[in-house]
Each structure stands twice: as structure tokens, then as C-alpha cells.
C-alpha positions, 0 to 999 in steps of 0.5 A, spaced: 543 494 510 538 492 514 530 496 514 531 498 521 538 502 519 532 506 513 530 513 515 527 514 508 525 512 502 523 516 497 521 515 489 524 520 485 525 522 477 532 520 474 536 526 474 543 526 470 546 529 476 545 522 478 548 519 473 555 517 476 550 513 482 547 511 477 553 508 474 555 504 479 550 501 481 548 499 474 555 495 473 554 493 481 546 489 479 549 486 472 556 483 474 554 478 469 553 482 463 558 485 459 558 493 457 551 493 462 552 501 464 549 506 459 552 511 457 552 519 460 548 521 454 545 516 452 541 517 458 541 524 457 537 523 451 531 519 455 531 523 460 530 528 456 524 524 451 521 522 456 522 524 464 517 520 468 519 515 464 525 514 468 525 514 475 530 510 482 529 509 488 533 512 494 534 510 501 537 514 505 540 518 499 545 513 496 540 510 491 538 503 490 534 503 485 533 505 478 526 503 472 527 506 465 521 506 459 519 508 453 512 509 450 512 506 443 507 505 438 507 497 438 503 495 432 510 497 429 514 492 434 508 488 436 512 482 431 518 479 433 523 484 434 529 485 439 532 490 444 536 493 439 531 495 436 525 497 440 530 502 443 532 504 436 538 503 437 539 505 444 537 512 441 531 512 444 528 514 438 522 509 438 520 513 443 513 518 441 507 521 446 502 517 441 504 511 443 500 506 447 504 501 450 509 503 456 516 499 454 520 496 460 527 499 459 532 496 465 529 495 471 533 494 477 536 493 485 542 494 487 544 488 489 546 490 498 538 493 498 535 487 495 530 483 499 525 489 501 521 488 496 523 494 492 522 492 486 515 491 486 515 499 489 518 501 481 513 495 477 507 499 481 510 506 478 510 503 471 502 500 472 500 507 475 505 511 470 501 506 465 493 508 467 495 515 468 498 516 461 491 511 458 497 506 455 494 500 452 499 495 457 506 495 459 511 490 456 519 488 456 523 483 454 525 478 461 531 476 461 532 468 465 539 468 469 538 460 470 536 457 464 543 455 461 543 451 467 538 447 464 538 449 457 540 442 454 534 439 458 529 443 457 526 448 451 524 455 453 516 454 453 518 448 458 522 451 463 517 457 464 512 452 465 516 449 470 518 456 474 511 457 474 509 450 477 514 452 483 518 446 481 525 450 478 527 456 481 527 462 476 528 470 481 527 474 476 522 472 472 517 469 479 519 476 481 515 478 475 510 474 475 508 474 482 507 482 480 502 481 474 506 480 468 504 473 463 509 471 459 507 472 452 512 470 447 519 467 447 524 471 442 532 468 441 537 472 441 534 479 443 539 482 448 546 481 445 550 478 450 547 475 455 549 468 455 546 465 462 538 466 457 542 462 452 540 468 448 532 467 449 528 473 453 520 471 454 515 477 452 512 479 459 506 483 458 502 488 464 495 489 460 491 496 463 484 493 464 483 501 466 486 503 459 481 506 453 482 507 447 481 514 445 476 519 444 473 525 443 470 524 449 471 529 455 473 524 461 476 524 468 482 521 470 480 516 476 484 515 483 482 508 485 484 507 492 484 499 495 484 497 503 485 493 506 481 491 512 484 487 517 478 483 522 482 480 528 482 474 531 483 474 539 486 468 541 493 467 546 500 467 544 506 467 547 510 473 547 510 479 541 513 475 537 508 471 535 503 476 535 508 479 530 507 474 526 501 474 526 500 480 524 506 480 519 502 474 515 496 479 514 499 485 512 502 479 506 497 477 504 493 485 503 499 488 500 499 481 496 492 484 493 496 491 492 492 494 498 495 502 499 493 501 506 491 496 511 487 496 518 488 493 525 483 494 530 483 497 536 488 494 542 489 488 537 494 486 542 490 486 548 491 478 547 499 480 551 495 482 557 494 474 559 501 473 562 499 478 567 493 476 569 494 476 576 496 483 577 490 489 577 487 490 571 491 498 572 497 495 572 495 489 567 494 495 561 500 498 564 504 492 563 501 492 555 504 500 553 511 497 555 511 493 548 508 499 544 515 500 542 517 495 539 511 493 536 510 500 532 517 500 530 515 493 527 509 495 524 513 501 521 518 496 518 513 491 515 510 498 512 517 499 509 518 491 507 511 490 504 510 497 501 504 498 504 500 505 508 499 501 516 493 504 521 495 500 526 490 500 530 490 502 536 494 500 543 496 504 551 501 508 551 503 511 558 506 518 558 509 523 563 504 516 568 498 517 565 494 512 560 493 513 554 489 509 549 493 511 541 495 509 535 500 509 530 500 511 522 506 508 519 507 510 512 510 507 506 515 511 506 517 510 513 514 516 516 510 516 522 504 520 525 500 519 532 493 520 533 489 518 540 483 516 543 479 522 545 474 521 548 475 513 553 467 510 554 464 510 562 468 503 562 475 504 560 476 511 564 472 506 570 476 499 570 483 502 567 484 509 567 485 510 560 485 518 560 482 521 554 487 525 548 488 532 545 490 531 538 485 531 532 487 532 525 488 530 519 494 526 516 497 526 508 499 520 505 501 518 498 493 517 497 490 523 499 489 525 506 486 520 511 483 521 518 484 515 523 478 516 529 478 510 535 471 506 536 468 511 541 470 518 537 466 516 531 460 517 535 461 525 537 461 527 529 464 534 531 469 530 530 469 527 522 466 534 520 472 537 524 477 532 519 471 534 513 473 540 513 482 540 512 480 534 507 480 528 509 477 523 503 478 516 507 476 516 515 479 510 519 475 507 524 479 500 530 474 498 534 473 494 539 466 492 541 464 486 546 457 486 545 452 487 539 449 492 541 455 496 542 458 494 535 450 497 533 452 503 537 460 503 532 457 501 525 451 505 525 455 512 527 460 510 522 456 510 516 453 517 519 459 520 517 460 517 510 453 521 509 455 526 513 461 528 510 462 525 502 467 520 504 468 514 504 469 510 512 472 504 513 472 500 520 475 495 523 474 490 529 477 484 533 473 478 534 473 471 539 474 470 546 480 472 552 478 467 557 485 469 561 484 477 559 480 481 565 476 485 561 476 483 555 473 476 555 469 476 548 468 481 541 464 482 536 465 485 529 464 486 523 468 490 519 465 495 513 467 499 508 461 505 507 460 511 502 455 515 502 449 514 498 448 517 491 447 515 484 455 513 483 455 509 491 452 503 492 445 504 494 445 502 501 452 506 502 455 499 504 461 498 499 464 492 503 463 488 509 466 482 512 462 475 515 460 477 522 464 474 528 469 470 524 477 472 522 479 474 515 481 480 511 476 485 506 479 488 500 475 494 497 477 498 493 474 506 492 474 511 487 477 518 490 474 522 484 466 520 486 467 524 492 468 530 487 463 529 483 459 527 488 461 534 492 459 539 485 454 534 482 450 530 488 443 530 488 444 533 496 450 537 498 452 535 505 458 540 506 455 545 501 449 546 504 450 546 510 447 553 514 453 556 516 450 563 516 447 560 523 452 555 526 459 554 525 465 548 528 471 550 529 477 546 534 479 550 541 
């Protein structure tokens, strides 16, 4: 299946009603493994014992992948064990809610859906489940399907080292290592009938750095969201494909750090106007608007492929003959949302004929509610306050500023919005220059992530900051639960302490 054919991607708990399709998928995925499919009775037992551990990915309603797991008291199996032993002779009686390790029983992607990084979604779900349940680690026995080709000349240990150093291609082991799993032990006779692995398996582990040993103390579950900000270099591109290649490079980079969001700057696609520099500036930007549909489509595909929510900066769009500055939230489930720049600067109105939009809304994502304001809009405190009333935890601000004083306006106002509205604010801008594009001569930017100013946050309210005027990415974790604590127990409580008896703010 091609990415452009995807209408929706759903991660769901496995249901017994999925069994017929699941069996077909298992048989297709394990062509070289004898008796690879679980029976309906075994799947039913697994679901009843641990429903949260059994998930499937469906694309356009069709089963595309599956992950099965149990929780075990690993001290009973830490020494040499087999697949049959860890599963209790396939009864899953080894599962216990009091265990400390999430043990992977099975994970696969149907061949027709491979190449879309769907396996990573399943692994990420397991990691999130491990953190949620406060388990020590994830463990599973990993196959080495290419080892039989080298068994005569290499020991399993030597084989692993060569795969690590990219001297040998092993798609399964490479994928597991790239998803932060590390080999901890080589086991002989782990999985019966696995001839491709020459009867060997690698015990793979992922350690939960947030794990806390059980205690009688009351603890609060933390919700960590990772932001990836792209400080974009304005440079000439021969065509839209070259620009998209650079954009995908950055998306791949921030996705590689397991970021939940990628934020692009305002008018990041402006370099494409170099080819229309002979036109008047109003005509040139309207010509640029012709690329918007393709850019949005490709960014949506990237969000699916790289499993990341993308805030696609902003770009011009013509509707009923009127020119607007808009952007798109491309969710990793394939859905799209549109946002508009509501306030245009005097220069944008005079030189390009831009008009302000009318739509202001918060967006639900798999990481909570977010808002997006384009550049100048963040200088109007009413807009973020309205979004805060809708429950926004993270405000994204793609911007484009040419001078340092212009940047300072955006920066200082964005930081004020974080304090006023008890939220995180992430700003991302472009750097460099475009000598062949009118009204886009030079850019100044320093991308940053701002926080409220209280004891749980940085004293200066700056979570992370990029190097000024340098092309780079900025990665930062933000803890949503800290906002909840701030709202209830902060030294000051800006949202709670508003004097609603003497003033109010509402959307028309």
C-alpha cells in the first residue's frame, strides 16, 4: 500500500472478533516459521489475562500489524529460559499483574504494509505502556533470521557485532537496536523450529528510565511530551522536490529522537519564490500559494511515515481570490487541521495584500490539547487566553522576523503568554537570507521553548533555546502534569486569580 492511499491509521486493543484476520496476517508474516499462528483459544486467553498488552494497527480498517505481551516476575526467568517456558507452555499462566517486566510475546507487520514504520508505533506503545504501568523494562527474545547464512563462519556474538557495525544487514536486529533495545544475552534453543536463526535468539531489553520501585508513598503519573523545533535555513532550492527533501531530512531527525511534534517556521517555503522574482511581489506570493496543496499532502504523508505530529509552519493560500497566511496540523493518525494568521502586519497587508483570517481554535492531539498562533498573533494576549480557556497545554508559534527588534517582540510576548496562561510555548523561526526574493531579504531567529516561572520550572522560564541564527533542531521534553500542579499549587495562579467579577473575555 502507498502512503497516499492511507485514509486513517488506528491503534486498537486486540479483540477476539479480529481473530480470523489476525490468523491470516500471522501466516502471511511468518512464511518460514512452522505453525506460526496462535489458536483462537490462546488469543482469547491472552486478551482476558492482559487486554492492555494486546494491540493491533489497522489501516483503512484492515489489520496491518500486531503486538502481544504479558507481565512477568522476571526474577523467576532471568537465568536461561525458552519461549515455551516464559509463556507457561503457551498458556500464559506466567502472566502476573504483580510482575516487574513487560515481556514481548509477538510483534509483526503484514508484508503489504511494511516500510511505513508501523513497527515503531507498536514498540512506542509498549514503551508508553511500560512507563504507565511503572515496569522496570521490556524484554523479548529476538530472532536472527539471517544468521543461518553466516553460522559456519561467525558465532552469534560476532554476528551481532557485525550487524551493529553495519557490516551485515539484519532487518530485524537492526530495527530493534534502532528502537533503543540492546542485546543482553544469546540463548540457544529459545524458539523451537527457528531454523533461520539457527536455533539461537538474542534476549533484547529496553530499560524504563522512569521506573520507580514500588513504594507506599503517593506518586503522580507524569505525562512527558517531546517537542522538536526546526530552525530552518533559508537557501535557494531549484524546485519543490528539493525543498521537500530538506524538510523530510529534519522530520526524520526529530522523529529519530522520538519527538511527538515537529514545528516548522512561518513561510518556510518562501525560497520557492526565487523563480518568480521577475513578477510583482503580490503576484509572486500568489504563485507560491500554488504549491500549498502539494506541501500539505506531503507533510501529511511524512507525519504518518515518521509517526510524528507536524505543525507545518505557514504558507500562503488563496480562497475566493483572497490571500491568507495559513498552516496545517498534520496528525500522525493521518488527519488534518487548518489554522490561520488572524493579524497581518502592516507590511504584509501593504506589500502582499494579505488578509487576516477569522478562525481560532484549540486542537486535540494524542499528546493533549494544543494551539497554534502564527507570528504576529502571539503579540495579542487575548488569543492565547481564549485558547487557554479551551484547555491548551502547549502553544506553538511559527514565526518569521527580519530584524532583531522584530524577533524580540515575538520572543518576549511568547514568554509572557507562557506565564499568563500556565502553558508551554514553543517558537520556531527561519535564519539566513534570500537575496533573490523580494520582501524576504534576511531573517533573524532563535527558536525557544518557554515555561511558566515557578519552582517546578526553570527560574528564567526558558526550557530550551537554539543557537541564534544557526540552522539546527531543538529537542525539549515538557511535563504536562507540572501544569496541573501549577494550576492548583503554584506560588501564583494566573488563571485561577483572574478577576472575572470585573472583566471577561469571549469569542464572538
